[in-house]
Every structure is written in C-alpha cells, then in structure tokens.
C-alpha positions as CSV (number, residue, x, y, z in Angstrom):
1,M,8.4,44.7,28.8
2,F,7.5,41.0,28.8
3,K,8.3,37.9,26.9
4,Y,5.6,36.1,25.1
5,S,5.6,32.5,23.8
6,L,2.9,31.5,21.4
7,G,3.7,27.8,22.3
8,E,3.2,28.5,26.0
9,A,-0.1,30.3,25.3
10,L,-1.3,27.5,23.1
11,A,-0.6,25.0,25.8
12,K,-3.3,26.7,27.9
13,G,-5.9,26.9,25.1
14,P,-6.7,28.6,21.7
15,V,-5.1,31.9,20.9
16,V,-6.5,34.9,19.0
17,L,-3.6,36.5,17.3
18,Y,-4.5,39.8,15.7
19,F,-2.4,42.2,13.7
20,F,-3.1,45.9,13.5
21,P,-1.6,48.8,11.5
22,A,-0.8,51.5,14.0
23,A,-1.4,52.0,17.7
24,F,-3.5,55.0,18.6
25,S,-5.0,55.3,15.1
26,S,-8.8,55.5,15.0
27,G,-9.5,52.0,13.7
28,C,-6.8,50.3,15.8
29,S,-8.0,52.0,19.0
30,I,-11.6,51.0,18.3
31,E,-10.5,47.4,17.7
32,A,-8.2,47.2,20.7
33,H,-10.9,48.6,23.0
34,A,-13.5,46.1,21.6
35,F,-11.1,43.2,22.3
36,A,-10.5,44.5,25.8
37,E,-14.2,44.8,26.5
38,S,-14.7,41.2,25.1
39,M,-11.9,39.6,27.1
40,P,-14.4,37.9,29.6
41,E,-16.1,36.2,26.6
42,F,-12.8,35.0,25.1
43,E,-11.5,33.8,28.6
44,A,-14.8,32.0,29.3
45,L,-14.2,30.0,26.1
46,G,-10.6,29.3,27.2
47,A,-8.9,31.6,24.7
48,S,-6.2,34.2,25.1
49,V,-5.6,37.3,22.9
50,I,-2.5,39.0,21.7
51,G,-2.2,42.0,19.3
52,V,0.8,42.6,17.1
53,S,1.9,45.6,15.2
54,A,5.2,47.1,13.8
55,D,5.0,50.0,16.4
56,D,7.9,50.4,18.8
57,I,7.8,49.1,22.3
58,D,7.4,52.5,24.0
59,T,4.3,53.3,21.9
60,L,2.8,49.8,22.4
61,S,3.5,50.0,26.2
62,K,1.3,53.1,26.4
63,F,-1.3,51.7,24.0
64,S,-1.5,48.5,26.0
65,V,-2.4,50.4,29.2
66,Q,-4.5,53.3,27.8
67,V,-6.5,51.6,25.0
68,C,-6.2,47.8,25.7
69,Q,-6.8,48.5,29.4
70,S,-4.0,46.0,30.3
71,K,-6.5,43.2,29.5
72,F,-4.3,41.5,26.9
73,P,-0.7,41.8,25.7
74,V,0.4,43.6,22.5
75,A,3.7,42.8,20.9
76,S,6.1,44.9,18.8
77,D,7.3,43.4,15.5
78,Q,9.5,46.2,14.2
79,G,11.5,43.7,12.2
80,H,8.3,42.4,10.5
81,G,9.4,38.8,11.0
82,I,6.1,37.7,12.6
83,I,4.0,40.0,10.3
84,K,5.6,38.4,7.2
85,A,5.4,34.8,8.7
86,Y,1.6,35.3,9.0
87,D,1.2,37.0,5.7
88,A,-0.1,40.0,7.6
89,Q,1.8,42.8,5.8
90,L,-0.4,45.6,4.4
91,Q,0.3,45.3,0.6
92,T,-0.2,49.0,-0.1
93,R,1.9,50.2,2.8
94,P,4.4,47.3,3.7
95,E,5.8,49.2,6.7
96,Y,2.4,48.5,8.4
97,A,0.7,45.3,9.4
98,N,-2.7,44.6,7.9
99,R,-5.8,44.3,10.1
100,I,-6.1,40.5,10.2
101,T,-7.2,38.2,13.0
102,Y,-6.3,34.5,13.4
103,L,-7.8,32.0,15.7
104,I,-5.2,29.3,16.4
105,S,-6.0,25.9,18.0
106,P,-3.9,24.5,20.9
107,K,-2.3,22.2,18.3
108,G,-1.1,25.2,16.3
109,T,-3.7,25.0,13.5
110,V,-5.2,28.1,12.1
111,L,-8.9,27.6,12.7
112,Y,-10.1,30.9,11.3
113,Q,-8.9,34.1,9.8
114,Y,-10.6,37.3,9.1
115,M,-9.1,40.2,7.2
116,S,-10.7,43.6,6.9
117,L,-9.3,47.1,7.5
118,N,-12.7,47.9,9.0
119,P,-12.3,47.0,12.7
120,A,-16.1,46.5,13.3
121,R,-16.5,42.8,12.9
122,H,-13.2,41.2,14.0
123,I,-14.4,40.4,17.5
124,E,-17.9,39.2,16.5
125,K,-16.6,36.9,13.8
126,T,-13.7,35.5,15.8
127,L,-15.9,34.9,18.8
128,A,-18.4,33.0,16.6
129,A,-15.6,30.9,15.2
130,L,-14.3,30.2,18.7
131,K,-17.7,29.2,19.9
132,E,-18.1,26.8,17.0
133,W,-14.7,25.2,17.6
134,V,-15.5,24.8,21.3
135,K,-18.7,23.0,20.4
136,T,-16.9,20.6,18.2
137,T,-14.3,19.7,20.8
138,K,-16.7,18.7,23.4
C-alpha cells in the first residue's frame, strides 16, 4: 500500500487521472494494459498517470502488478469520495466508477476529459491533448 498526493504529483507535471469500473473486467484490463504500454510516451511529455476505482485494496494490489505491470499506481476509492468529486460515478450502476479520463495541469486545471465505456480511445485522445498542451506551454 502507498500514499498518493495529487498535489505532490502535480508539482512534478501534468497528471492523467483515469477512473475505471472494475479491476480485471475485460474493458478495464484492456485500458490498464494500454496505459502501461504507453507510459514511456506520457513520461516523455512530463506526465504521470493514476487509475482510480471503487475496488478494494487487495484486488487493486493484484491488478496493479498483473495488468498495469507496476508501471503506474491505482487507487481504491471504496467510499466514492474521489469518484463523486470528479463526477465519475456510473449513473446506471452508482456502485461503480464510470470510464472517464482527465488530464490535469500542474496548476490543477482540468485541461481535457474523455468519457466512454469503450476503452479503445482513452490513451490516444489523452496523449493528443497532452501533446497539444505541451506545445502551448513552450
């Protein structure tokens, strides 16, 4: 288990905060694996990634190692405080987080958000938004 501070992460650069419904489900595994494979691209642009779901710590500990390949942290929000704060609750099944990705600037501003239960384009669209932001900050 570890402690994560969004403020500390933002002090180092932009953060990709993504919510997902359930560890080890098909779509969530596809998305997490794609984020893990894309970490070199995110890191080259100065960004870090964290995934959040309402799964318990034990489940996410296994998911982090097995599916995320220990390339980025995943956090448990069983109380739904973070999920609700980011309006990331799945409306039809409120016990789950929706599949939504946010790109947050070091100043704490949400630069981009993408919501789709289909995991296919989250990484592609978020990387494009990050590249665009990096261009405008130089």
